[in-house]
N, C-alpha and C positions, 0 to 999 in steps of 0.2 A: 352623520349628516347633518347635522348643525355647526360644524367646523368648529364650535367649543367643546372645549372637557366640560364634564359635568364637575360643579362648585361646592363640597360641604364643610361647612362651619357646626361645630358643637355648640351648644344653646349657653355653654359654660364661659365661653369667649367675652358673652353682654351679660353677663349674668356681677357686677362691679362684687359681691357679696363673696364668691367663690374663689378661695386663693389656688392658682393655677400651679402646679410643682413643676413638670412636664408638657411643653408643648410637642405635638410632632407634627410634620407637614407630610404628608403622604401619595403619593403620585401612583399613579396608575399608565404603565407606558404599551404601546402596543407595541413592544418592538422584540426580538429573542432579545432573550436574558446574554446569551456568547457574542451579539453584536455590538451590545447596548456601550457608548465611551459613557464611562459614567462620571470625566470628569468633564466633557464639552457640553455634557449635559447639563450638569451642575453651572458652571461660567453662563451657559446661558440663559437658566431659569434664572439665576441672582440679579442678571440681568435685567431680565423680564417684570420682576418682581420689586427690584430697589433695593437690592439687602446685596450684602456683601459676603465674603466664605467664609467671615470667622463668624457670623451668625447661623449656618447650619455645621452640621455632625451627622458621618450616618450613621444609624442604628441595624438595619440589615437587605438586605437587596432577595425578594424571592426570586425562583423559577417557572420559568414559562413564559406568560408576558411581560415583560419586568414589573415588578411591585416594589416600590424605591420606598422606606422608610428612614426619615431624616428627623433629629430633633433639630432643632428653630428656636434663636433667641434663649440656649441653653444659659447664659450669665446674669441674665437678667437676674433684679427679682420679679417676685408674679407677678405684681399690680402693672412693672414695666410691659413683663410680658408678654400680659393682656392687650395694653393698650397699643404695642405695636400692630400687633395681629390684625386687633380690629380696623388699626389704618389701614395696614397694607389689604386686608379684604373689601372695603367701604371702597377702596382704591381702583380695585381691578376693574381694568376698563375691558368694553370691549374687541378692543385690539389687542390686547395685554392678551386674553383668553385666546385668543385669534394665533397670538402667537404662542403661544402655549401648545395650542394644535399641530402644529408647525413641526414639533419638538413630539408629534406621535403621541402626548397625552392625553387621556379621556380617564381620567378621575382625578382630585386634587382634593385629599380634605383636610381640616386643620383640628385641631384643638387636642385635649386630652387621652391617651391611652386608654382607660376606662372609656370615654364617651364611646370611642371607637369602635369598641367590644360589644357596647349596647348598643350602637346604630347598624352592625353587620349584623345583629340577634334581628332589627326590626325588619333590615332587608329582605333579610330571608322569610321573615312570616308577611311580605307586602304580597296577595297574592288577588289575581284576577278571579272574578264569580260569574264567569259565561253564560249560565243562565238568566243572568238577570241587563247581559247586553239587549241594545237596544233601535234599530233605528227610526226614526222619526220623519213622518210626515206622510201621505197619502201614499196609500197604498201598504205601508209596514203599520207599527205603531203611531198613531194620532188621532187626534179632538181636537175639537173646538170650545174656545172658553174653559174656564177653569173645571180639571179633573173633579169630577160630584163619583169618584170611588169607594167612601167610606171610609176611606184610613182619615187620621187624623194627624195632619199636619201642621202642630200646634196655628191653625187659626188662617195662616197662609195660603190662598190660591197657589197652587200649582198650573204652569200653563204650558202645551207639547210647543216642545223645540224643537219646531222644524230645520228640517236641513241635516240633525249632528248626528251623529253614531254615541255611544255612551258604551263603553267599555267598562262592568263593575268591576269594584273591587271589593271584597272580604273585608269583613268586616266583625262579625261575629257570627255566635250561630242561632242565637235569638234577636236578630236583627229591630222586628217589625214591633218585640217587647222593650229592648231597651231605647231604644227611640221613637217609641210613639211621639206628637206631639211637637217631631223637631220638625222643623220648617227646611223645603231647597232651596238652593241659592247657589250662585256661580260667581267664581271668582278668576277672571283674567291673568295668563300669567306671558312670560316672553316663552318661546317652544322651547330652550333649553334651561331654566329653572323649573319647569315640573316632574321633572324625576326627584329635583334634588329637593323641594318643597316635602315630597313625599317619606322618600327619607330625612329627611334636616328637621322638618318641621319650616313653617311661615314667619318669616318677621314681618311685626304692626308695624304700620306704617306711622313717621314719627308725628307729625304735624301737617297736616290737608285739610282742606275743606269744613271739613265736620269731626276735627276730631284727632284725637290717636284711637288707634285700635286695627283690626283687621277690614276691609273695606268689602262686601261683597254686593249681590244686586240679584234681587228675584228674577229679572228678566236677561237672558242669556244675550237676547241682543243689545242689552247696553255691554255687558262684562264683554261680550267680543270686538268689541271695537278696541282700535290698532293702538290705542296709547296703555292698552291693558293688557290683549292678547295678540300677542306679534304676529302678523300675515309670514309665514313662510312660502319660498317659490320651491316645488318641488323640481330636485335636479333630477332632466332622466334617467340618468343611475339609477335613481331610484323610485321611479314613476309603474314597475313593474316587479319594483321588488319587494316596495312597501304599501304602497299606495293604488289604487286602480283607478283608468278616467277621469284623474281629476292634475291641473296644477298647481293650486295654492293649497293651503294646509294651516286651520289657528286649532290652535289647542284652547281649552277652560277647562278648570275645576268644578265640576261637579260636588255638592258641600251639602253638612245638614245642619240648623244650627240651631238650638233652641231658642225661643221667643223672649224670654229675661233674659240671655245675652245679647241681643241685639238691644246697644242703648243709645244709637241714632236713625231714626226712619227719614233721608232727607232729600234735600234735591241735586238731582244731577250734576256731575260738575265738571262739566262739559264744555259747557257753553251752546246747546242744542238751541235749538232757533224754532222747533219745529217739535212734533211727537214724535220722542223714540220709539215708545212699546205700545201700539192700542188697547194692550191691554196692563200694561203699570202706569198709574200718573207718572209724569218729570220732575214731579213733585217727591216723590216717594220708591224712589227708583235707585238710589243710592243708600245704602244699610254701613252702620259697622258695629263690627262683634267685637263685645267687651275683651279684654284676655285677662284680665285679673292681672295686671301690671307684668302677665311675664313675659321676656325678650324674643322667646321663639314659643310658638302653640305649635305642639307635638300630632299631628295627624297619624300618629299611632298611636294614639292613645286615648283608649274609649271613653274615656273620663276628659275630653279635652272641653274645651269650648263650644269649638266645631270639629266635625271632622272631614272629612274627603270619600265619598262613595264613589265616586265613576272619573273620567276621563272622558270627555267631550271633544271629538272629535269631527272636524268638518272639513271634508275634501271640494273642491269647486272646480270645475273647465275653467271660468271664469274669474277674473279679479273681485272677491269679496265686497271692494266697495262699490260695485255695478248692483250686486245684486239691489230686490229691491228692499229688504229689510234694513240695508247700508243707504239711502236715500237723502239720513236726516245726518249720517257724518259732514254731508257739504252745504247742510240745508239748516 
């Protein structure tokens, strides 16, 4: 639906203290293996990624939908491998991803083989927790003002995310005891990045308005601004298959963070000229989460500074910019 493959990179790539002996580049290709033309595919991939055939060698091909595993930059020293793959990853534009999709690529992974095996285990452990799925708004789950249900959310208020649906993720059996005192916040992301974040973790912002860290907000109204949460127009072929009664969809991650890991509570960074959310001051709507120098924050780790507890989805008939909560986008 996104017309782009899922891109996943192991966190070792960003850790300059880790030696990388072998680096794999793995492709999931939605094409019958018996119809797959390997040389043509490799030529096209090398052209898109700006690498040469000398940079890549075949490890194996799995049957079914084609899973192609290659080794990349095998002739380079460890530090040079990591540098080359970081440059390649950071220069991977939307257009390049769309070109990969035209080759029927639905998944790309790069990193060492041990990290991939670990990630596959995490992937199998990403479970939905449907008993806590919710639809928010009048006639469904709804409240006005800060929720007063007696639960400890770290002294930070929790407001009803009206108009959104939550698909809850399973974290642990003893969730309330383990995460007592953790605040609810939201992280907007590009539509095609969401699953990659859940599988691979989230890379902190390098240097922006309030410094390094992961940017989040207690306000879903702020987090869903299109600079953060991409607006996707639902193609007619998907309107009945995945979504009902809507033409547009947005995607935001619902997260939990301990108050001690919120290193900055600051002003909005989009230049808003009016109140964004009547429940949250513009001066306190942007949170920066401490990552303790981690290059990737792993949402699969219950001991991480921040965890992802749900996937928030908003499907609308009209463009989100025309919704009452979005007036501040242009005002």
